[in-house]
C-alpha positions in Angstrom: -128.4 115.2 53.0 -130.1 113.9 56.0 -129.0 110.5 56.5 -127.2 110.8 60.0 -127.0 108.6 63.0 -127.8 109.5 66.3 -125.3 110.9 68.8 -124.4 107.6 70.6 -127.5 105.3 71.3 -130.2 107.9 71.5 -132.6 109.7 69.1 -132.2 112.6 67.9 -133.8 115.6 69.7 -136.4 117.7 68.4 -137.5 121.2 69.6 -141.2 121.8 68.5 -142.4 125.7 67.9 -145.8 126.5 67.0 -146.6 122.9 67.5 -150.3 122.7 67.1 -151.5 118.8 67.3 -148.0 118.0 66.3 -148.5 117.0 62.5 -145.0 118.4 61.7 -143.3 116.6 64.5 -145.0 113.2 63.7 -143.3 113.5 60.0 -139.6 115.1 61.4 -139.8 111.9 64.0 -140.3 109.3 61.7 -138.0 111.1 58.9 -135.0 111.5 61.2 -135.8 108.7 63.9 -136.1 111.4 66.3 -137.8 112.5 69.7 -139.5 115.8 70.4 -138.4 116.8 73.8 -139.8 120.1 74.8 -142.4 122.4 73.0 -143.7 126.2 73.8 -147.6 126.4 73.7 -149.9 128.9 75.1 -153.1 127.7 73.5 -154.3 125.5 76.4 -156.5 123.4 74.0 -154.1 122.5 71.5 -151.7 122.0 74.5 -153.9 119.3 76.0 -153.5 117.5 72.6 -149.7 117.7 72.0 -149.0 116.7 75.9 -151.1 113.7 75.8 -149.1 112.3 72.7 -145.9 113.6 74.0 -146.4 113.4 77.8 -142.6 113.5 78.7 -142.2 116.8 76.8 -142.6 119.8 79.0 -144.5 123.1 77.7 -142.2 125.9 78.0 -145.1 128.5 77.7 -144.9 131.7 76.3 -142.2 131.7 73.2 -141.5 135.3 73.5 -140.6 135.1 77.1 -138.3 132.0 77.1 -134.6 132.4 77.9 -133.1 129.8 75.5 -129.6 129.7 77.4 -131.7 127.4 80.1 -133.3 125.2 77.3 -132.0 121.8 76.7 -130.2 121.6 73.1 -131.9 119.9 70.5 -130.3 118.5 67.2 -133.7 119.6 65.2 -135.9 122.6 65.6 -139.3 122.4 63.6 -142.2 124.5 63.5 -144.8 126.3 61.5 -145.0 130.0 62.7 -148.3 131.5 62.4 -149.6 131.8 58.9 -152.5 134.4 59.6 -150.7 137.2 58.0 -149.2 135.6 55.0 -152.3 133.7 54.1 -154.0 134.0 50.7 -157.2 134.1 52.3 -156.2 136.8 55.3 -155.4 140.5 54.7 -151.8 139.5 53.8 -150.3 142.1 56.4 -147.3 140.2 55.7 -144.1 139.1 57.7 -143.5 141.8 59.6 -142.9 143.1 63.2 -146.0 143.2 65.3 -147.9 140.6 63.5 -148.7 137.4 64.0 -146.7 135.8 61.4 -143.8 138.2 63.1 -143.7 135.6 65.5 -140.8 133.9 62.9 -138.4 136.1 64.5 -138.7 134.3 67.8 -137.8 131.0 65.9 -135.0 132.8 64.5 -133.8 133.6 68.2 -134.4 130.0 69.0 -132.1 129.1 65.9 -129.4 131.4 66.8 -129.4 130.4 70.4 -129.7 126.7 70.3 -127.6 126.3 67.3 -129.5 123.0 66.0 -128.1 120.7 62.8 -131.3 120.8 61.2 -134.2 123.4 60.9 -137.5 122.0 59.7 -140.2 124.7 58.5 -144.0 124.5 57.4 -146.2 127.4 56.1 -148.9 128.1 53.9 -148.6 128.9 50.0 -149.1 132.8 50.6 -145.5 132.7 51.8 -144.5 132.8 48.1 -146.5 136.0 47.4 -146.9 138.2 50.8 -144.9 141.0 51.3 -142.0 141.4 54.3 -140.4 143.8 56.2 -136.9 142.7 57.9 -136.7 143.5 61.6 -134.8 146.8 62.3 -131.2 146.4 62.9 -129.0 148.9 65.1 -127.1 151.2 63.3 -129.4 150.5 59.9 -130.3 153.8 57.7 -134.0 154.1 56.8 -133.0 153.5 53.2 -131.6 150.4 54.2 -134.4 149.3 56.6 -137.1 150.0 54.1 -136.0 150.6 50.5 -139.1 151.3 49.0 -142.6 153.0 50.3 -144.4 149.7 49.6 -142.3 147.7 52.3 -143.8 150.1 54.9 -146.5 148.9 57.4 -149.6 149.5 58.1 -151.9 150.3 55.2 -149.5 150.8 52.6 -147.9 147.6 53.3 -151.2 145.4 53.7 -151.7 146.4 50.0 -148.7 145.8 48.3 -149.4 143.0 45.5 -147.6 140.6 43.7 -146.5 142.5 40.9 -144.6 145.1 43.3 -142.7 142.2 45.0 -139.0 140.9 43.8 -139.9 139.1 40.5 -138.5 135.7 41.2 -140.0 133.4 44.3 -136.2 132.5 45.6 -134.7 135.6 45.7 -133.2 137.0 48.8 -133.8 140.7 47.9 -131.2 141.7 45.9 -133.0 144.4 44.1 -133.2 147.0 46.8 -136.1 149.0 45.1 -138.4 145.8 45.5 -140.1 144.5 48.8 -139.2 141.3 50.0 -141.5 138.2 49.4 -142.2 136.4 53.0 -140.2 133.3 51.7 -137.4 135.4 50.9 -137.0 136.9 54.2 -137.3 133.5 55.8 -134.5 132.0 53.4 -132.3 135.2 54.1 -132.7 134.8 57.6 -131.9 131.4 57.4 -128.8 132.5 55.6 -127.7 135.0 57.8 -127.5 132.1 60.5 -125.1 130.3 58.1 -127.9 127.6 57.3 -128.0 126.1 53.9 -131.9 125.7 53.0 -134.2 123.9 50.5 -138.0 124.5 49.9 -140.8 122.7 48.1 -144.3 123.3 47.8 -146.7 120.5 47.1 -150.5 119.7 47.7 -151.8 117.2 50.0 -153.6 115.3 47.3 -150.3 114.6 45.9 -149.8 112.0 48.9 -153.5 110.5 48.2 -155.5 113.0 50.4 -159.0 113.9 49.1 -158.2 117.8 49.2 -155.6 120.3 47.8 -154.2 122.2 51.0 -150.8 123.5 49.5 -148.0 124.0 51.5 -144.3 125.2 51.8 -142.0 123.3 53.4 -138.4 124.3 54.2 -135.4 122.2 55.5 -132.1 123.8 56.6 -128.9 122.3 58.0 -125.7 123.9 59.2 -123.0 124.9 56.8 -120.1 124.3 59.5 -120.4 120.5 61.0 -118.6 120.4 64.1 -117.8 116.5 65.3 -119.2 116.0 68.9 -116.7 115.4 71.4 -118.7 115.4 74.6 -118.9 111.5 74.6 -122.2 111.6 76.9 -124.6 111.9 73.8 -125.0 115.5 74.4 -124.1 118.4 72.0 -120.6 119.8 72.9 -121.0 123.3 73.2 -124.2 123.4 71.4 -122.7 122.6 68.5 -123.5 119.7 66.1 -123.7 116.0 67.2 -120.5 114.2 65.1 -120.6 110.8 63.5 -121.4 107.9 65.4 -121.1 103.9 64.7 -123.9 102.7 62.6 -125.9 99.3 63.7 -123.6 97.6 60.9 -120.3 98.5 63.0 -118.7 101.3 60.8 -119.0 104.9 60.9 -120.9 105.1 57.7 -124.6 106.4 57.5 -127.5 104.1 57.3 -129.7 104.5 54.2 -133.1 106.4 55.0 -135.1 103.2 54.4 -133.1 101.3 57.3 -133.8 103.7 60.1 -136.0 102.9 63.2 -138.7 105.0 63.7 -140.7 105.9 66.8 -143.9 103.8 67.7 -145.8 107.1 68.1 -145.4 107.4 63.8 -145.3 104.0 63.2 -148.8 104.0 61.1 -146.9 106.7 58.8 -144.8 103.8 57.3 -148.1 101.9 56.4 -149.7 104.9 54.8 -146.5 105.8 52.8 -146.3 101.8 51.6 -150.0 102.1 50.8 -149.8 105.5 48.8 -149.0 103.9 45.4 -151.6 101.0 45.6 -154.1 101.3 42.3 -157.5 101.8 44.3 -160.8 101.4 42.4 -164.1 102.5 44.2 -166.7 100.3 45.0 -170.4 100.9 44.1 -171.1 101.9 47.7 -168.4 104.7 47.4 -170.2 106.0 44.4 -173.7 105.5 46.0 -172.5 107.8 48.8 -169.9 109.8 48.0 -170.8 110.9 43.9 -168.1 112.4 42.2 -165.6 112.5 45.5 -165.9 108.7 45.1 -162.4 107.9 43.9 -160.6 110.5 46.2 -162.4 109.3 49.0 -161.5 105.6 48.4 -158.2 106.2 47.9 -157.5 108.2 51.0 -159.9 105.0 53.0 -157.2 102.7 51.4 -154.0 104.8 52.5 -155.3 105.5 56.1 -156.9 102.2 56.6 -159.9 103.2 57.5 -163.2 104.0 56.5 -164.4 107.7 56.2 -166.3 109.0 59.3 -169.7 111.0 58.5 -168.6 114.4 56.8 -170.9 116.8 58.7 -172.6 117.4 61.9 -176.4 118.4 61.5 -178.0 121.1 63.6 -181.3 122.6 63.3 -180.4 126.1 64.2 -177.1 126.6 62.3 -177.4 123.9 59.5 -174.7 121.3 58.7 -171.1 122.1 59.5 -167.9 119.7 59.2 -167.7 116.9 61.8 -164.1 117.2 63.6 -164.0 113.2 63.1 -164.1 113.8 59.4 -161.4 116.4 59.3 -159.3 114.4 61.5 -159.4 111.6 59.0 -158.7 114.2 56.0 -155.8 115.2 57.8 -154.2 111.4 57.8 -154.3 111.3 61.6 -154.8 108.3 63.6 -158.7 108.1 65.3 -159.1 110.4 68.3 -155.7 112.0 67.7 -157.6 115.4 68.4 -161.1 114.2 68.9 -160.6 112.0 71.7 -163.0 113.4 74.5 -160.3 112.7 76.8 -158.7 116.2 75.5 -161.8 118.1 76.9 -162.2 120.0 73.7 -165.5 121.3 72.1 -166.5 120.6 68.4 -165.2 124.0 67.5 -162.2 124.0 69.3 -161.1 120.4 67.4 -161.8 122.0 64.0 -160.0 124.7 64.8 -156.9 122.6 66.2 -157.1 120.5 62.9 -157.8 123.6 60.5 -154.5 125.0 61.7 -152.7 121.9 61.5 -150.2 119.7 59.2 -150.9 116.7 57.3 -148.0 114.4 58.6 -147.8 112.4 55.1 -147.7 115.5 53.1 -144.6 116.7 55.5 -142.9 113.1 55.4 -143.3 113.4 51.3 -141.5 117.0 51.3 -138.7 115.7 53.8 -138.3 112.8 51.6 -138.3 114.9 48.4 -136.0 117.4 49.5 -133.3 114.7 50.6 -133.2 113.1 47.2 -132.7 116.2 45.5 -130.0 116.9 47.8 -128.2 113.6 46.9 -128.9 114.0 43.6 -127.1 117.3 43.6 -124.1 115.7 45.4 -124.0 112.7 43.2 -124.7 110.3 46.1 -125.8 106.8 45.3 -126.9 106.1 48.8 -125.5 102.9 50.9 
């Protein structure tokens, strides 16, 4: 599904939406041998982090004001749209116009205009249970837009429960009397855009992280591939890149384990290789971490570095999580967010890290969906 060579000699180009510190970008760049070429970000603090690691990628600013016809085309569009209104720890206002999570509609507009070959999406577990309202379409009747009172906005919509929703997690709204799940709305929008989508949910602990952090990942690809005939490495008419010669000199795609990876994401290869190693905590781990010794020792081995102190002590407010420890828990390189050069406060660091994506988790999700796609097609690989 994803074993595609880069058009010409260049890496695949990535457009990054809702980028945060770039955790999803790292996984996408590593998996596809790709390079992020632009991103829109209003939050000045996280933009400092992203621009530090991607200094050649311009910040396009407010996503709601972008004219996508003026934006350089990309092969892959990725992003984790805001989760506040679909998160199970929030008010679950849902995926609806006017909510933070409703910014998904701007990602839909970008997909429609740019016509990327692949779309990669990440979000929280609440995508499976939060309700959704599809945006109003010109000429649609009230019943077509909102077939059930529980799908309406404001208080009624916010209090919709899981039992009110369509009964299956993968439905696209076939039962008109049931409000749509947020995941169903996202998959439905992708289908409307002629994209074939797969999704997977998995916890961060599955890659060895010492915490659960369950996330939903979606990958979608074009159903109507069009060869690239531009000849200059750019997409012809904003359509799909066509096949290009592999390093072996033929026109067959190269196996995923032979892909080159950007230097920025090289350390993910080491983490992935160490993930399957058996790890036995030492006496010092048990003394320092108690019942968490196994989890801490395993993640120290995978990340290749010792866990920082977990808390900052303050006489006035008491202990609070140390940003450097959260950064380590996310599997990031030391200083990825906490480097003093970014000029962030402790609270700003913690907020950026708390909203981010664990790169190794996203990389595993992409690999698992690729493996499933190959199995469905009966591919044996190259």
